[in-house]
VMD Tcl script that builds the backbone (N, CA, C; Angstrom):
set m [mol new atoms 138]
animate dup $m
set s [atomselect $m all]
$s set {name element resname resid chain x y z} {
  {N N MET 1 A -14.443 -0.429 55.883}
  {CA C MET 1 A -15.204 -0.805 54.865}
  {C C MET 1 A -15.315 0.430 54.050}
  {N N LYS 2 A -15.461 1.686 54.579}
  {CA C LYS 2 A -15.639 2.821 53.858}
  {C C LYS 2 A -14.362 3.007 52.947}
  {N N LYS 3 A -13.210 2.751 53.510}
  {CA C LYS 3 A -11.990 3.140 52.741}
  {C C LYS 3 A -11.936 2.044 51.491}
  {N N THR 4 A -12.262 0.944 51.589}
  {CA C THR 4 A -12.322 -0.039 50.464}
  {C C THR 4 A -13.280 0.549 49.361}
  {N N THR 5 A -14.518 0.860 49.782}
  {CA C THR 5 A -15.483 1.449 48.702}
  {C C THR 5 A -14.790 2.618 48.078}
  {N N ARG 6 A -14.353 3.650 48.836}
  {CA C ARG 6 A -13.735 4.816 48.321}
  {C C ARG 6 A -12.642 4.408 47.281}
  {N N PHE 7 A -11.721 3.476 47.688}
  {CA C PHE 7 A -10.671 3.082 46.801}
  {C C PHE 7 A -11.103 2.313 45.625}
  {N N THR 8 A -12.079 1.652 45.696}
  {CA C THR 8 A -12.627 1.084 44.455}
  {C C THR 8 A -13.334 2.027 43.608}
  {N N VAL 9 A -14.083 2.796 44.069}
  {CA C VAL 9 A -14.710 3.918 43.270}
  {C C VAL 9 A -13.706 4.801 42.537}
  {N N LEU 10 A -12.732 5.243 43.162}
  {CA C LEU 10 A -11.649 6.149 42.737}
  {C C LEU 10 A -10.719 5.349 41.704}
  {N N GLY 11 A -10.549 4.061 41.780}
  {CA C GLY 11 A -9.869 3.330 40.809}
  {C C GLY 11 A -10.594 3.295 39.623}
  {N N ALA 12 A -12.075 2.881 39.733}
  {CA C ALA 12 A -12.792 2.836 38.490}
  {C C ALA 12 A -12.916 4.130 37.918}
  {N N LEU 13 A -13.046 5.212 38.530}
  {CA C LEU 13 A -13.029 6.465 37.822}
  {C C LEU 13 A -11.638 6.879 37.056}
  {N N LEU 14 A -10.621 6.461 37.901}
  {CA C LEU 14 A -9.347 6.698 37.230}
  {C C LEU 14 A -9.084 5.814 35.959}
  {N N PHE 15 A -9.699 4.593 35.919}
  {CA C PHE 15 A -9.506 3.761 35.016}
  {C C PHE 15 A -10.248 4.402 33.644}
  {N N LEU 16 A -11.612 4.846 33.918}
  {CA C LEU 16 A -12.346 5.352 32.867}
  {C C LEU 16 A -11.886 6.710 32.327}
  {N N VAL 17 A -11.113 7.523 33.150}
  {CA C VAL 17 A -10.650 8.685 32.640}
  {C C VAL 17 A -9.323 8.452 31.799}
  {N N ILE 18 A -8.571 7.398 32.309}
  {CA C ILE 18 A -7.308 7.125 31.442}
  {C C ILE 18 A -7.817 6.537 30.058}
  {N N GLY 19 A -8.830 5.586 30.131}
  {CA C GLY 19 A -9.282 5.102 28.879}
  {C C GLY 19 A -9.819 6.281 27.912}
  {N N ALA 20 A -10.533 7.166 28.385}
  {CA C ALA 20 A -11.045 8.236 27.592}
  {C C ALA 20 A -9.936 8.953 27.108}
  {N N VAL 21 A -8.778 9.322 27.766}
  {CA C VAL 21 A -7.774 10.019 27.217}
  {C C VAL 21 A -7.123 9.210 26.175}
  {N N VAL 22 A -6.845 7.869 26.436}
  {CA C VAL 22 A -6.172 7.162 25.373}
  {C C VAL 22 A -7.016 7.169 24.228}
  {N N LEU 23 A -8.319 6.829 24.213}
  {CA C LEU 23 A -9.086 7.093 23.034}
  {C C LEU 23 A -9.131 8.383 22.277}
  {N N MET 24 A -8.921 9.419 23.066}
  {CA C MET 24 A -8.957 10.690 22.365}
  {C C MET 24 A -7.653 11.014 21.627}
  {N N PHE 25 A -6.474 10.369 22.156}
  {CA C PHE 25 A -5.290 10.775 21.448}
  {C C PHE 25 A -4.681 9.603 20.648}
  {N N TRP 26 A -5.380 8.421 20.604}
  {CA C TRP 26 A -4.898 7.238 19.833}
  {C C TRP 26 A -5.181 7.554 18.400}
  {N N ASP 27 A -4.289 7.534 17.467}
  {CA C ASP 27 A -4.591 7.777 16.019}
  {C C ASP 27 A -4.887 6.524 15.357}
  {N N ILE 28 A -6.112 6.113 15.174}
  {CA C ILE 28 A -6.493 4.880 14.820}
  {C C ILE 28 A -6.450 5.043 13.258}
  {N N PRO 29 A -5.854 4.264 12.517}
  {CA C PRO 29 A -5.823 4.414 11.140}
  {C C PRO 29 A -7.032 4.002 10.375}
  {N N ALA 30 A -7.536 4.579 9.328}
  {CA C ALA 30 A -8.728 4.278 8.501}
  {C C ALA 30 A -8.330 3.054 7.771}
  {N N PRO 31 A -9.286 2.249 7.500}
  {CA C PRO 31 A -9.196 0.966 6.744}
  {C C PRO 31 A -8.622 1.404 5.266}
  {N N THR 32 A -7.673 0.590 4.781}
  {CA C THR 32 A -6.925 0.927 3.579}
  {C C THR 32 A -7.504 0.006 2.484}
  {N N GLU 33 A -8.308 -1.042 2.789}
  {CA C GLU 33 A -8.764 -1.989 1.737}
  {C C GLU 33 A -10.282 -1.861 1.731}
  {N N HIS 34 A -10.921 -1.791 0.454}
  {CA C HIS 34 A -12.309 -1.825 0.378}
  {C C HIS 34 A -12.856 -3.239 0.186}
  {N N VAL 35 A -13.737 -3.505 1.223}
  {CA C VAL 35 A -14.329 -4.937 1.327}
  {C C VAL 35 A -15.746 -4.819 0.902}
  {N N GLU 36 A -16.134 -5.617 -0.200}
  {CA C GLU 36 A -17.449 -5.868 -0.685}
  {C C GLU 36 A -17.658 -7.229 -0.837}
  {N N ARG 37 A -18.823 -7.688 -0.103}
  {CA C ARG 37 A -19.198 -9.038 -0.290}
  {C C ARG 37 A -20.655 -9.248 -0.856}
  {N N LYS 38 A -20.893 -10.315 -1.677}
  {CA C LYS 38 A -22.098 -10.457 -2.198}
  {C C LYS 38 A -22.843 -11.464 -1.436}
  {N N LEU 39 A -24.102 -10.977 -0.994}
  {CA C LEU 39 A -24.912 -11.869 -0.033}
  {C C LEU 39 A -25.910 -12.515 -1.008}
  {N N PRO 40 A -26.116 -13.909 -0.928}
  {CA C PRO 40 A -27.177 -14.378 -1.751}
  {C C PRO 40 A -28.599 -14.170 -1.322}
  {N N ASP 41 A -29.557 -13.947 -2.349}
  {CA C ASP 41 A -30.848 -13.638 -1.969}
  {C C ASP 41 A -31.455 -14.852 -1.023}
  {N N GLU 42 A -31.028 -15.913 -1.100}
  {CA C GLU 42 A -31.538 -16.984 -0.334}
  {C C GLU 42 A -31.485 -16.756 1.208}
  {N N ASN 43 A -30.465 -15.899 1.550}
  {CA C ASN 43 A -30.264 -15.668 2.955}
  {C C ASN 43 A -31.341 -14.717 3.569}
  {N N PHE 44 A -32.184 -14.178 2.668}
  {CA C PHE 44 A -33.110 -13.192 3.192}
  {C C PHE 44 A -34.622 -13.793 2.818}
  {N N PRO 45 A -35.324 -14.414 3.641}
  {CA C PRO 45 A -36.639 -14.683 3.296}
  {C C PRO 45 A -37.641 -13.622 3.118}
  {N N ARG 46 A -38.682 -14.030 2.222}
  {CA C ARG 46 A -39.568 -12.989 2.121}
  {C C ARG 46 A -41.003 -13.403 2.706}
}
mol reanalyze $m
mol bondsrecalc $m
mol representation Tube
mol addrep $m
């Protein structure tokens, strides 16, 4: 049982570390299109 717990914890840590590294080095492009929406005043009660 102790080996299973250790394996699960190490797997979760490895998953988190790999995910952090991917997010650090992934060059996510900025939005290229400006989006502007008009919201009607009826949607906001007073």
